[in-house]
TIVOSE-38699 format. One record per atom (N, C-alpha, C): residue in one letter; x, y, z. Coordinates in steps of 0.02 Angstrom, whole numbers, plus 32768, in hexadecimal, padded with zeros to 4 digits. Example, Ala and Ser with C-alpha at 12.3 -4.5 7.8 and 13.67 -1.06 7.14 Angstrom:
2
a82947EE48186 a82677F1F8186 a82947F5B8186 s82827F908162 s82AC7FCB8165 s82858002818A 
//
This chain:
295
m802B7FC48000 m800080008000 m802C803E8000 f801C806D7FD4 f804080AD7FD4 f802D80D58012 s805980FF8029 s804A81298063 s8017815D8050 p7FEC81748080 p7FBC81A98072 p7FDC81E88057 e801B81F5806D e803D82328057 e804B822F800B f805481F27FF2 f806381EB7FAB f802882027F81 g7FEB81F47F9A g7FAF820B7F77 g7F9281D47F4C i7F5181CA7F54 i7F2F81957F2F i7F3281A27EE4 c7F2781E17ECF c7F2A81F17E87 c7F6F81E17E6B s7FA381F47E90 s7FE781E67E7A s7FF2819B7E72 m7FD581757EA1 m7FDC812D7E9E m7FC081117E5D f7F8481287E4B f7F65810D7E0E f7F8981267DCF r7FA581617DD3 r7FCB81797D99 r8009814D7D8E v802981387DC6 v8063810C7DC0 v804E80C87DA4 i801780AD7DBF i8001806A7DAC i7FE980697D63 y7FC3809B7D51 y7FA280987D11 y7FC280C37CDA g7FF580E97CEA g801281157CB8 g7FDF81477CA1 f7FBD81687CD0 f7F8581947CC1 f7F9C81D37C9D h7F7B81E37C64 h7F8D821E7C3D h7F50824B7C2F g7F18823E7C4D g7EDC82647C40 g7EA082377C46 w7E6582557C51 w7E2B822C7C60 w7E1A81FC7C27 g7E2C820C7BEA g7E1A81DF7BB3 g7E5281B17B9F e7E8A81B27BC2 e7EC4818B7BAC e7EE6816B7BE8 v7EDE812A7BEF v7EFC81057C26 v7F2480CB7C0A t7F6380C87C19 t7F8E80927C02 t7F8F805C7C37 i7F7180227C28 i7F6E7FEC7C58 i7FAF7FC57C59 k7FC97FB87C94 k80067F917C9B k7FF57F4B7CB3 e801F7F1C7CA3 e80127ED67CB2 e800A7ECC7CFE g7FD77EA37D10 g7FCD7E917D56 g7FA37EC47D7C t7F867EF67D5B t7F5E7F287D7E t7F167F217D69 w7EEA7F477D8C w7EA47F467D79 w7E9D7F607D32 a7E777F3D7D09 a7E747F4E7CC2 a7E327F6F7CAE d7E067F7C7CDE d7DC57F957CCA d7DAD7FCE7CF7 r7DD97FFA7D08 r7DC480357D2F r7DA080657D01 y7D6F80887D1E y7D4780B77CF8 y7D5580FE7D10 p7D44812F7CE8 p7D4F81757CFE p7D3081847D41 l7CF781637D50 l7CD6816F7D90 l7D0281587DCA h7D2581207DC2 h7D5381097DF6 h7D8B813C7E01 d7DA781547DCB d7DE081827DD1 d7DCA81C57DF0 a7D9081DD7DDD a7D77821C7DFA a7D6B82147E45 a7D4F81D97E58 a7D4181CD7E9F a7D8181C67EC7 c7DB381A37EAC c7DF081987ED1 c7E1981D77ED9 c7E1382057EAA c7E3982447EAC c7E13827E7ECC g7DD582707EE1 g7DAF82A47F02 g7D9782DB7ED5 q7D8E82CD7E95 q7D7783007E65 q7D2B83027E65 v7D1183287E93 v7CC9832A7EA0 v7CA183417E63 l7CB783777E43 l7C9283927E0B l7C9083617DD0 l7CC983427DC2 l7CCA83117D8D l7C9F82D47D9E l7CA382BE7DDC l7C7B82857DF1 l7C3182957DEA q7C1D82D07DFF q7BD782E57DF9 q7BC182E67DB1 k7BEC82FF7D85 k7BDC83037D3E k7BD382BD7D21 l7C0082907D32 l7BFB824C7D19 l7BBB82297D31 v7BAA82347D6F v7B6D82177D8B v7B2F82327D66 q7B2E82747D5B q7AF682937D38 q7AF0827A7CF0 e7B2882667CD3 e7B27824D7C8F e7B1582037C8B g7B0881E57CC6 g7AF081A07CC7 g7B24816B7CD3 a7B60817E7CEB a7B93814C7CFA a7B7B811D7D30 n7B8E80DF7D2B n7B7980AB7D5B n7BA080B27D9C v7B7E80C67DD1 v7BA080D37E11 v7BB580927E33 n7B9D80597E19 n7BAF80197E36 n7BDC7FF07E07 a7BFC80127DD7 a7C297FEF7DAA a7C637FD17DD1 r7C777F947DBE r7CAC7F717DE3 r7CE97F657DB7 t7D237F677DD6 t7D617F557DB4 t7D6B7F0A7DB9 l7DA27EF17D9E l7DB17EA97DA2 l7DB87E937DEB n7DD07EC17E15 n7DD77EB27E5D n7D997EC27E84 s7D627ED17E61 s7D217EE17E7F s7D227F227EA6 f7D4D7F517E93 f7D4A7F957EAF f7D107FB97E8F t7CE97FDB7EB8 t7CB680097E9F t7CD080507EA9 p7CB080827E89 p7CC480C77E96 p7CC280DA7EE0 l7C9280BC7F05 l7C8D80CC7F4D l7CCB80B27F72 h7CE480787F5E h7D2380607F7B h7D5A80947F71 d7D5F80AD7F33 d7D9480DD7F23 d7D8C811E7F4A a7D4F81367F51 a7D4381747F75 a7D57816D7FBE c7D4981337FDB c7D5A81278022 c7DA5811C802B l7DC380F97FFB l7E0B80EE7FFE l7E3181307FF9 g7E15815E7FD2 g7E3581A07FCB g7E2381CF8004 g7DEF81BE802C g7DDA81E98063 g7DB78227804A h7D87821F801C h7D6482587FFD h7D198256800E p7D0482758046 p7CBE8272805A p7C8F82928028 g7CA682C68005 g7C7B82E57FD2 g7C6882B47F9B c7C98828C7F86 c7C8B82597F53 c7C5E82227F6F v7C6A82107FAE v7C4081DD7FCE v7BF781F37FCF k7BEB82327FE0 k7BA6824C7FE2 k7B8582487F9D i7BAA825B7F6B i7B8E825A7F26 i7B7C82137F12 l7BA881E47F1F l7B9D819F7F0A l7B63817F7F31 i7B60818C7F72 i7B2881727F99 i7AE681907F82 g7AE781D17F75 g7AAA81F27F5C g7A9481D87F18 a7AC481BE7EF2 a7AB481A47EAF a7AA2815A7EB0 g7A9F813D7EEB g7A8A80F77EF0 g7AC180C47EF3 a7AFD80D87F07 a7B3480A87F0B a7B2680747F41 q7B3980367F33 q7B3580027F66 q7B6480147F9E l7B4C800C7FDC l7B7280268015 l7BA57FF48031 n7B9B7FB48024 n7BC67F838045 n7BE17F4D8015 p7BF67F607FD9 p7C117F2E7FAB p7C567F177FC1 r7C687ED97FB0 r7CA97EBE7FC3 r7CD77EB97F86 t7D167EC77F90 t7D487EB87F5D t7D597E6E7F61 i7D827E567F34 i7D957E0F7F36 i7DBF7E007F74 d7DDB7E337F94 d7E027E297FD1 d7DD97E328010 g7D977E3F8008 g7D6D7E468043 g7D6A7E8C805F d7D807EBE8039 d7D7D7F038051 d7D3B7F22803D t7D217F4C8068 t7CE47F73805A t7CF77FBD805B p7CCB7FE88044 p7CD9802F804A p7CE980448092 l7CC6802480C3 l7CD380368109 l7D198021811E t7D307FE6810B t7D737FD1811F t7DA87FFE8100 f7D9C801580C2 f7DCB804380A2 f7DCB808680C6 a7D90809F80D8 a7D8C80DF80FC a7DAF80DB813F c7DA880A18161 c7DC8809781A2 c7E148094819A s7E2B80708168 s7E72806B815C s7E9080AF814B r7E6C80D68125 r7E8281198111 r7E818149814C g7E54813C817C g7E4E816981B5 g7E2081A381A8 s7DF1819A8179 s7DC281D08169 s7D8481CB8195 v7D8481F281CA v7D4C81F381F9 v7D0B820781D5 s7D10823781A8 s7CD482508184 s7CB58219815A c7CDF81F48135 c7CC681BE810B c7CA881868136 v7CCA8176816D v7CB18142819A v7C6D815581B6 k7C66819381CC k7C2681A881E8 k7BEF81A981B4 l7BFF81BC8176 l7BCD81BB8141 l7BB181758137 l7BDD81448134 l7BC780FF8129 l7BA080E48164 l7BB880F281A0 l7B9580DA81DC l7B5080FB81E1 n7B4C813B81D0 n7B0B815E81D3 n7AD9814581A0 h7AF28122816D h7AC58104813B h7AB880BB8149 g7AC680A68186 g7AB18063819C g7AE3802B8195 i7B21803B8182 i7B538006817D i7B697FF181C3 s7B6D7FB081CE s7B827F96820F s7BCC7FA1821A p7BE07FB38256 p7C287FBB8264 p7C4C7F79826B d7C267F42826F d7C457F008275 d7C497EDD8231 p7C7A7EB28228 p7C847E9281E7 p7C4E7E5F81D7 g7C3C7E5A8198 g7C0F7E268182 g7C367DE9816C l7C137DB88152 l7C337D7A813B l7C637D898102 f7C9F7D6C8107 f7CD47D7480D4 f7CE87DBD80CA t7CE17DE580FE t7CF17E2C80FA t7D257E3E812E k7D537E69811D k7D857E80814C k7D637EA88184 s7D847EAA81BD s7D6A7ECD81F7 s7D7C7F1881F5 p7D4A7F4481F5 p7D597F8C81F6 p7D847FA08232 l7D757F83826C l7D9A7F9682A8 l7DE37F7F82A2 h7DEE7F458287 h7E337F2E827D h7E597F5C824D e7E377F718218 e7E587F9D81E7 e7E6C7FDF8207 a7E407FFB8231 a7E5080398254 a7E8A802E8284 c7E897FF582A7 c7EBD7FE682D8 c7F017FDA82B8 f7F027FB8827F f7F407FAC825B f7F657FEC824C n7F3F80218240 n7F5E8060822B n7F5E80948262 g7F4B8081829E g7F4D80B082D6 g7F1C80E982D0 r7EE480DE82AF r7EB2811482A4 r7E85811982E2 h7E9F81368317 h7E7A81368356 h7E38815C8352 e7E3481908329 e7DF581B48323 e7DC081888302 v7DD4816182D2 v7DA5813282B1 v7D9280FA82E2 v7DC380E28308 v7DB480AE833A v7D7E80C7836A e7D848105837F e7D53812183AD e7D0E8126838D v7D0B813A834E v7CCB813E832A v7CAB80F98324 l7CD380C78313 l7CB98083830C l7C9F8068834E i7CC380758384 i7CAD805E83C6 i7C6C808083D9 d7C6780C183CD d7C2980E583DC d7BEF80CB83B4 a7BFE80AF8378 a7BC98094834D a7BB7804C835F g7BDA80318392 g7BC97FEE83AA g7BF57FB68390 a7C2F7FC68375 a7C5C7F92835C a7C717F628394 d7C757F238383 d7C8A7EF083B3 d7CD67EF483BC v7CEC7F0983F7 v7D347F138403 v7D5A7ED2840B e7D367E9A840A e7D577E5A840F e7D4D7E2F83D0 t7D3D7E4F8399 t7D3B7E2C8359 t7D7F7E0D834B v7D807DCD833B v7DBF7DAA8332 v7DC97D9882E8 e7E047DA782CE e7E187D8F828C e7E4B7D578296 s7E437D218271 s7E6B7CE6827C s7EB67CF48279 q7ECB7D20824D q7F127D2D8245 q7F2E7D5D8279 y7F057D8E828E y7F1F7DC482B8 y7F037DC482FF g7ED07D9D830D g7EB27D9F834E g7E827DD98355 g7E7A7DF38392 g7E4D7E2B839D g7E6F7E6E838F p7E487EA3838C p7E647EE58380 p7E9A7EF983B3 l7E927EE383F1 l7EC37EF58425 l7F077ED78415 h7F097E9A83FC h7F497E7C83E9 h7F687EA383AF v7F3E7EBB8382 v7F577EE18349 v7F7A7F21835F v7F587F488389 v7F747F89839D v7FB27F8083CA c7FB47F4983EF c7FEF7F3C8419 c802B7F2983ED s801E7F0483B8 s80547EF0838C s80707F2A8363 r80477F5F835D r805C7F988334 r80687FD7835D n80647FCF839F n8077800683CD n804A804383C6 y8008803983D0 y7FD9807083CE y7FB580758411 p7FD280988443 p7FB5809A8486 p7F7080BC8488 e7F6580EF845E e7F2481118460 e7EED80E2844B c7EFA80BA8417 c7EC880898401 c7EBD80548436 a7EF3803E8456 a7EED800B848B a7EC0802584C3 e7ECA806384D7 e7EA3807F850E e7E59808484FB l7E49809784BD l7E04809B84A7 l7DE2805684A8 l7E0680238491 l7DEA7FDF8490 l7DDD7FC684D7 l7E0D7FD28503 l7E067FBA8547 l7DD07FE0856D r7DCC80208562 r7D9880488582 r7D53802F856D a7D4E8017852F a7D0F7FFE8516 a7D007FB6852C g7D2F7F988551 g7D217F56856D g7D457F1C854E a7D767F288523 a7D9D7EF18506 a7DC07ECA853D d7DC27E888536 d7DE17E5D8568 d7E2C7E658566 v7E487E81859B v7E907E90859C v7EBA7E51859C d7E9D7E1885B2 d7EC37DDA85B6 d7EAF7DA78581 a7E8B7DBD854E a7E7A7D908518 a7EB97D7784F6 t7EB97D3984DE t7EF57D1C84C2 t7EEE7D0D8477 k7F267D0F8455 k7F2C7CF78410 k7F697CCA840F n7F5D7C8B83FF n7F947C5A8400 n7FB87C5C8444 y7F907C608478 y7FA87C5F84BE y7FCC7C9E84D3 e7FCD7CD084A9 e7FED7D1084BA e7FB87D4484CB t7FC17D678504 t7F967D9F8513 t7FB17DDE84F1 a7F897E1384F3 a7FA07E5284D7 a7FE07E6A84FA l7FE67E5A853B l80217E6F8561 l805F7E4A8548 h80587E0B8536 h80907DE78518 h80A77E0A84D8 v80767E1E84AF v80857E3E8470 v80A87E81847B a808C7EAA84A8 a80A97EEB84B6 a80EF7EE584D5 a80FA7EB184FD a813C7EA7851C a816F7E9684E7 k815C7E6D84B6 k818B7E5B8480 k819A7E978454 v81677EBF8446 v81707EFA841C v819C7F2D8440 g81957F2F8483 g81BE7F5E84AA g819E7FA284AF s815C7FA484B9 s81387FE484BC s81247FF58503 p814980228524 p813880358569 p80F28053856F e80DF807D853D e809E809E8541 e8065806C853F v8069803C8511 v8034800A850C v80337FDE854A v806D7FCB8563 v80717FA1859F v80507FC585DA q805C800585E1 q803E802C8618 q7FF2802C8612 v7FD9803485D6 v7F90803385CB v7F747FEF85DF l7F937FBA85C9 l7F7A7F7785D8 l7F7A7F698623 l7FAF7F7E8645 l7FB27F74868D l7F7D7F9C86B1 e7F717FD88699 e7F3E800286B9 e7EF97FE286B3 y7EEF7FBB8680 y7EAE7F998677 y7EB07F518691 g7EE17F4286BA g7EE17F0486DF g7F017EC886BD a7F2D7ED3868C a7F4D7E9A866A a7F727E6E869D n7F6A7E2E8695 n7F8A7DFD86C2 n7FD27DF186AC i80027E0386D7 i80487DFD86C4 i80627DB586CC n80387D8986E7 n804F7D4586F5 n80367D1186C3 v800F7D268692 v7FF87CF7865E v80347CDF8636 k80367C9E8629 k806E7C818603 k80587C6E85BD d80857C77858D d80767C658548 d80847C1A853D i80827C048500 i808A7BBD84F1 i80D07BA48504 s81007BD2850B s81447BC0851F s814F7BC9856A k81177BD3858E k81197BDC85D7 k813E7C1B85EC q813B7C4E85C2 q815C7C8D85D2 q81287CC385E3 r81387CEA8616 r810F7D248627 r81247D5F85FB p80FB7D9385F8 p81107DCE85D1 p81547DE985E5 l81627DE98626 l81A37E01863F l81DD7DDA861F d81D37D9A8614 d82087D7085F9 d82187D8085B0 l81EB7DA58590 l81F47DB58548 l82147DF8853C t82247E1C8572 t82407E5F856B t828C7E5E8566 d82A77E93854B d82F07E998546 d830E7EB18588 p83467E97859C p83667EAD85DA p83747EF985D9 g83627F1B860F g836E7F628613 g833C7F8E85EF s830B7F6F85CE s82D97F9785A9 s82A77FB785D8 e82877FEB85C0 e8254800E85E8 e821A7FE085F8 v82077FB685C8 v81D07F8785D4 v81E17F56860B r821F7F3E860C r82337F0F8642 r82307F328685 k82457F708688 k82427F9586C7 k81FA7F9D86E0 i81CC7FAC86B1 i81857FB586C3 i81687F7386DD l81757F3C86BA l81587EFC86CE l81797EE1870E t81B97EEE8717 t81DC7ED98754 t81BF7EFE8790 y81B37F3E8787 y81967F6587BE y81507F4C87CF r81267F3F879B r80E27F2787A8 r80E37EE287C8 d81147EBA87B6 d811A7E7787D3 d81267E7B881E a81487EAF8834 a81587EB7887C a81267EE388A1 h80FC7F08887B h80CD7F36889B h80877F2B887E p805D7F0588A0 p80197EFA8889 p7FF17F3B8883 s7FBC7F39885D s7F927F758854 s7F747F8B8896 h7F687FCB889D h7F4A7FE588DB h7F007FD388DE l7EE37FD98919 l7E9F7FC28926 l7E6C7FE588FA m7E75802688F0 m7E45804C88C7 m7E438030887F q7E7E80218865 q7E8280058821 q7E617FC0881F l7E6C7F988851 l7E4F7F558853 l7E037F598856 c7DE97F8A887C c7DA07F938880 c7D847FA8883C r7DA77FD5881A r7D907FEA87D7 r7D8C7FAF87A8 l7DC07F8787A7 l7DC27F4E8779 l7D8B7F1B878B r7D7F7F1387CC r7D4B7EE387E1 r7D067EFB87CC i7CF87F3B87D3 i7CB77F5787BF i7CAD7F4D8774 r7CE17F5C874C r7CDB7F558704 r7CD17F0B86F1 h7CF37EDF8715 h7CEC7E988706 h7CA57E808715 l7C897E95874E l7C467E808761 l7C117E9B8731 l7C1B7ED8871A l7BEC7EF586EA l7BEF7ED286A7 g7C2A7EBF8692 g7C327EA08650 g7C387ED38619 r7C527EBC85E0 r7C617EEA85A8 r7C227F0E8590 e7BEA7EED858D e7BAE7F0B8570 e7B8F7F3F859E r7B9C7F3A85DF r7B797F66860E r7BA67F998630 v7BE67F988621 v7C147FC58644 v7C02800E8637 k7BE5801C85FD k7BD2806185ED k7B9A807B8619 f7B79804F863F f7B4280648669 f7B58807186B1 v7B98807D86BA v7BB2808B86FD v7B8E80C6871D q7B7A80F586F3 q7B598131870E q7B1781218733 l7AFD80E58728 l7AC080D1874B l7ACD80B88792 l7B0D80AB87A1 l7B1F809687E4 l7B1D80D18814 r7B1080C38852 r7B0E80F88884 r7B558109889C l7B798127886E l7BBE813C887C l7BC48186886D p7BEE81A98892 p7BFB81F08883 p7C1681F6883B p7C06822D8819 p7C1D823687D4 p7C68822B87CB l7C90824187FB l7CD8823987F5 l7CEC81EF87F3 l7CC981C6881C l7CD8817F881B l7CBF815E87DC q7C86817687C2 q7C6E815C8782 q7CA18168874B d7CBC81A4874A d7CEE81B58718 d7D2D818A8721 y7D3D817C875F y7D778152876D y7D6E810C8751 v7D3380EF875E v7D2480AC8745 v7D2480AA86F9 l7D0F80E086DA l7D0B80E48691 l7D4D80FB8671 y7D808106869A y7DC1811D8681 y7DBC815E865A k7D90818A866F k7D8681C88649 k7DC081F98652 f7DE981EF8684 f7E22821C868C f7E6381F4868F f7E6381BA866C f7EA081928668 f7ED281B28639 k7F0F81B9864D k7F4581D48622 k7F7A819F8619 
//
C-alpha cells in the first residue's frame, strides 16, 4: 500500500500511466477495467463525478477486483464524493475480491467523515461474512479517532480474526496506546489470548512502555504464561523500560482503589459497564470506574 502522503491519484497515475481522462495505459497485472467514475471518485474530483453521474454513469460499476466507485471514494477519503455516490444509489456494502468494503477502506484511510456517512446510512460497524473487520483496519493503522467512532456505533471490541486475533492484540503489536486505551475502556478483555499469548505478552515483546502501562492500568495479569511457559516479563530485553515496569509491578500489587475499580467493571461485564452512572456512586467515583480521567 502506498502511503497516504503519496496520494491516491498519484498512485493510480503510476500504476496506469495516466495521461488524461480519455487515455489510460494499462500495465500488466493491474486492474484492466477502471472507468472514469472510479478515477474521479478516487481523486476527489467532485464536479467531474457529479457530471458523470448526471450523464448516466453506472455508480455500481465494478473493476476486475470488484472495486466500485464508492470503494475508491472511501479509499481516497473523499466525503463529498461519497455523498454524491450514495445519493445516486450506490450500493453501500459491496465487497472486493479481498473482502474489503467501502467502510473498511474508510477506516484504513482514517477518514472519520466517510466512516460516519456510511454508519449514518445503516452500515453495521461489525464485519459481515467473508468481510474484513472495520475495527481491525482502523487498529492496524492507529486511527484512534475512527476506533472511537466505531465503538460509539456499537462495534464489537472483541471481534476476532483468525490471523490477527482481536483488535487489542493488533494495536499492541503495532504500538498504538491510544487505540488500546479506547478498546479497554469499552470493555475489551485485557487478558484475552491468541495462540496462548495475551496482549501483555505482545506488548512486552514489542517493547512498548506506553502500551504496557495502559494494559496494567486495566488489570492485565502479569503472571499468565504463554505456550512456552513464559510470563510477559520473561520476554523483555534486559535493562529495557518495559522490564523495569513489569519488575516493579511484580513486586508491588495494585492498590485497593484500583482493585475495587477492576472488580466493579468485571461484575458489570462488557455490555453493561457503560451504565455505571446508574450505580449509587458519587460522580467522581463513576468517572474513576469509567477511566474518564485516565492518562
